[in-house]
C-alpha positions, 0 to 999 in steps of 0.5 A: 557631350554636344559637339560642333563640327567645323571644317570636318573637325569636331569641338566639344561645346562644353570645353569652349570658353564663354566668348566662344559660346557667345560666338556660337550663340550668334551663329545659331541666331543668324542661322535661325533668322536666315531660316525665318527670313527665307520662310517669310520670303516664300510666303510673300512670293506665294501671295504675289503669285496668287494676286497676279493670278487673281488680277489676270483673271479679273482683267480677262473677265473684264475683256469679256464684259466689254 
């Protein structure tokens, strides 16, 4: 049987009511969404860092041309 642990107490998921299972489903969706959003934020931050470096290199290159 699958168990859920909340505050160091275990609960059998199969023994939960449909309403409790629905709440658990929302919590799982929340966790998955949070993980996905964090991944997306890391990707955006990485692109930003690359573009800042690209701009800096381009600007420094322009100084040499002047």
